[in-house]
C-alpha positions in Angstrom: -22.2 14.8 -17.8 -20.1 13.2 -15.1 -16.7 11.5 -16.9 -16.5 8.2 -15.1 -13.3 7.7 -13.2 -11.6 4.5 -14.8 -7.8 3.2 -14.5 -7.1 4.1 -18.0 -8.7 7.8 -17.8 -6.7 8.3 -14.8 -3.5 7.0 -16.2 -0.1 9.2 -16.1 3.4 9.1 -16.1 6.3 11.1 -14.9 10.0 11.3 -14.5 11.2 11.0 -11.0 15.0 11.0 -10.6 15.9 8.3 -12.6 12.7 6.4 -13.0 9.8 6.7 -15.2 6.9 6.1 -12.7 3.3 5.5 -13.3 0.7 7.0 -11.2 -3.2 7.6 -11.7 -4.7 10.9 -10.9 -8.4 12.0 -10.6 -7.0 15.6 -11.2 -9.9 17.3 -9.5 -10.9 17.7 -5.8 -10.1 19.7 -2.9 -7.4 18.1 -0.6 -5.3 15.2 -2.0 -5.4 11.5 -0.8 -2.4 9.9 -1.9 -3.0 6.0 -1.9 0.2 3.3 -1.8 -0.1 -0.4 -2.8 1.5 -3.6 -1.4 4.1 -5.2 -2.1 2.2 -8.5 -4.0 3.5 -9.6 -7.3 1.2 -7.7 -9.9 0.2 -5.3 -7.6 -0.6 -1.8 -8.5 -2.5 1.2 -6.9 -5.6 0.8 -9.0 -5.8 -3.0 -8.2 -5.0 -2.6 -4.5 -7.5 0.5 -4.4 -10.5 -0.2 -7.0 -13.3 -0.1 -4.8 -12.0 3.0 -2.9 -11.3 5.5 -5.1 -14.7 6.7 -6.2 -16.1 7.1 -2.8 -13.7 9.5 -1.9 -13.4 11.5 -5.2 -17.3 11.8 -4.4 -16.5 13.1 -1.1 -14.5 16.0 -2.7 -10.5 14.6 -2.6 -8.3 14.2 -5.4 -7.0 11.0 -5.3 -3.3 9.9 -6.5 -2.4 5.9 -6.7 1.3 6.0 -7.1 2.8 2.6 -8.7 6.0 2.5 -6.8 9.4 1.8 -8.2 9.4 -2.2 -9.4 5.4 -2.5 -9.7 3.0 -2.1 -12.8 3.9 0.2 -15.0 6.6 2.2 -13.6 10.1 1.1 -14.2 11.7 -1.6 -12.4 14.5 -1.6 -9.8 16.9 -3.7 -7.6 16.5 -2.5 -4.1 19.6 -2.7 -2.4 18.5 -0.6 0.4 15.5 0.7 2.1 12.8 -0.2 0.1 10.2 1.9 2.4 12.8 4.8 1.6 13.0 4.7 -1.9 9.0 4.8 -2.3 8.8 7.5 0.3 11.7 9.8 -2.1 9.7 8.6 -5.3 6.4 10.2 -3.4 8.4 13.3 -2.5 9.2 13.6 -6.7 5.8 12.9 -7.7 4.3 15.5 -5.2 6.9 18.0 -6.6 6.1 17.4 -10.1 2.2 17.7 -9.4 2.3 20.9 -7.2 1.2 19.2 -4.5 2.6 20.5 -1.5 0.7 18.6 1.4 -1.6 15.1 0.8 -2.9 12.6 3.4 -1.6 8.9 2.5 -3.2 5.6 2.6 -1.1 2.6 2.7 -1.4 -0.9 2.7 1.1 -3.0 3.8 4.4 -1.8 2.0 2.4 1.6 1.2 2.1 1.3 5.3 6.0 1.1 5.5 6.5 3.6 2.9 4.0 6.0 4.3 5.6 6.0 8.0 9.3 6.7 6.1 7.5 9.8 4.2 6.1 11.1 7.4 9.7 10.8 9.3 11.4 12.4 6.4 8.6 15.2 5.3 6.3 15.7 8.8 5.1 19.3 7.3 4.0 17.7 3.7 1.4 14.9 5.6 -2.0 15.4 6.3 -3.4 12.6 8.0 -2.0 8.9 7.6 -4.5 5.9 7.2 -2.2 2.3 7.5 -3.5 -1.2 7.0 -1.7 -4.3 7.6 1.8 -2.0 7.9 3.8 0.5 9.1 6.6 -0.3 11.4 8.4 -3.1 9.0 9.2 -4.7 12.6 8.7 -8.5 13.6 5.4 -9.8 15.4 6.6 -10.7 18.7 3.9 -13.8 18.6 3.9 -15.1 15.2 7.3 -16.8 13.7 8.8 -14.7 11.1 8.8 -14.7 8.0 4.9 -15.5 8.5 3.0 -18.0 6.4 2.1 -15.2 4.3 5.2 -13.6 3.5 6.5 -17.2 2.5 3.8 -17.7 0.0 4.5 -13.8 -1.8 8.0 -14.7 -2.0 7.4 -18.5 -3.4 4.9 -16.6 -5.6 7.4 -14.1 -7.1 9.7 -17.3 -8.0 6.9 -19.7 -9.5 4.2 -17.4 -11.0 1.6 -19.9 -11.7 -2.1 -19.8 -11.4 -1.5 -22.4 -8.9 1.0 -20.9 -6.3 -1.4 -17.3 -7.0 -4.0 -19.2 -5.3 -2.4 -20.6 -2.6 -1.3 -17.2 -1.6 -4.4 -15.6 -2.2 -6.0 -18.2 0.0 -4.3 -16.7 3.2 -4.1 -13.4 2.2 -8.1 -12.6 2.6 -10.0 -14.0 5.1 -12.8 -15.7 2.8 -11.2 -16.4 -0.5 -14.8 -17.5 -1.7 -15.1 -14.1 -3.3 -12.3 -14.3 -5.5 -13.2 -15.2 -9.0 -11.5 -16.7 -11.4 -11.2 -13.6 -13.7 -9.4 -11.8 -10.9 -7.1 -14.5 -10.6 -6.3 -14.2 -14.3 -5.9 -10.6 -14.0 -3.2 -10.5 -11.6 -1.3 -13.5 -13.0 -1.6 -11.4 -16.2 -0.4 -8.5 -14.4 2.5 -10.3 -12.9 3.5 -12.0 -16.1 3.2 -9.0 -18.2 6.4 -7.7 -15.9 8.8 -10.7 -15.2 11.6 -8.3 -14.8 9.7 -6.9 -11.9 9.3 -10.4 -10.8 13.2 -11.3 -11.0 14.5 -7.8 -9.6 12.4 -8.5 -6.6 14.1 -11.6 -5.9 17.3 -10.1 -6.5 16.6 -7.8 -4.2 16.1 -9.7 -1.3 19.2 -12.0 -2.0 21.2 -8.2 -2.1 19.3 -7.1 1.1 16.6 -9.6 2.9 15.3 -6.5 5.1 13.8 -4.8 2.3 11.2 -2.8 4.8 13.7 -1.6 8.1 12.0 -1.1 11.8 10.9 2.2 12.3 9.4 1.1 15.6 11.7 3.2 17.3 11.1 6.6 15.6 7.4 6.4 15.5 7.3 8.6 18.4 8.4 11.2 15.9 5.4 11.5 14.0 2.6 14.0 14.9 0.0 13.5 12.1 -3.4 12.4 13.0 -3.4 8.0 12.2 -5.8 5.9 11.6 -4.6 2.5 11.6 -7.0 -0.6 10.2 -6.2 -4.2 10.6 -7.8 -7.5 9.7 -7.9 -9.6 13.0 -7.0 -13.0 10.8 -4.1 -11.3 9.2 -1.7 -13.9 8.3 1.0 -11.6 6.8 1.4 -8.7 8.9 -0.1 -10.3 12.3 -2.4 -7.4 14.6 0.4 -7.2 17.4 2.3 -5.2 14.9 -0.9 -2.6 14.5 -0.8 -2.6 18.0 3.1 -1.2 17.7 1.7 1.9 15.3 -0.9 2.4 18.2 1.8 2.6 21.1 4.1 4.4 19.2 2.5 7.1 17.0 1.6 10.6 18.5 -1.8 10.5 17.7 -3.3 7.4 16.5 -6.4 5.3 16.8 -7.1 1.7 15.8 -10.0 0.0 14.0 -9.9 -3.6 13.9 -11.9 -5.7 11.8 -13.0 -9.6 12.3 -13.2 -11.9 9.6 -10.5 -9.7 7.7 -7.4 -10.7 6.1 -4.4 -8.5 4.9 -6.5 -6.6 2.3 -9.2 -4.5 4.8 -9.8 -2.3 1.9 -10.7 -4.7 0.0 -12.6 -7.0 2.0 -14.7 -4.6 4.0 -14.8 -1.7 1.3 -18.2 -0.6 2.3 -17.0 0.1 6.2 -13.5 1.2 5.1 -14.7 4.0 2.8 -17.1 5.5 5.5 -14.4 5.3 8.2 -11.7 6.6 6.2 -13.8 9.5 5.0 -15.2 10.3 8.6 -11.4 10.4 9.6 -10.3 12.8 7.0 -13.0 15.0 7.4 -12.8 15.2 11.0 -10.7 18.4 12.4 -8.0 17.6 14.5 
């Protein structure tokens, strides 16, 4: 009898440095795929990748979702330095805790920045990289910064209401008609359950407005095969930022979805899952 994979059945905690870190681990499988979530209030590994875990497990992978410090059930933090490097060092500690030497990493938005930071610090521990809507931390050359979406995320951190959430989500995805009232309420509940995360994120921005440094000048140090996936209509991190990854990484390819915002793995889940499994299985 096959055990159903749920958030609750895979939920785990580990003491990593000064932090009690929550993660989800499917435990069984061959190679490990780590999935890193974005920076939106109320985000978690499971919430970001709920449509992607099962297909990877069915393809034979062990899936680990790490909730970064300051999100979900992990300990909170005021980050005065690089959030990308903090997440990367936490991931290294979690992999050590799990006895995993090498893993593929999938990162969305902040998770993409963290994946790049991890690859720069731990090149031998990276199999392949998949990044959506994040990676360099650098500016767009065509869209004023901060972008419309980033401004709405920051407003939501300061005023976590259903109204500000809906304003943000209307920009977050290309077609918000697929977002249900239940989904909105679940996300709002997740935010309000950890007001300390919200308050500390605002404090972090005040202490260091540049939480995600620009690693564009170091991308050439990364030789891991990389798949860059972007939404043509991303209003948080514009498409030209994805082109910077393609230009800078030593071994990268780019796929662009039209009619897609900042959440490619959710908005185009079926195509995304097929593409990622095919990429991970490919030799070289």
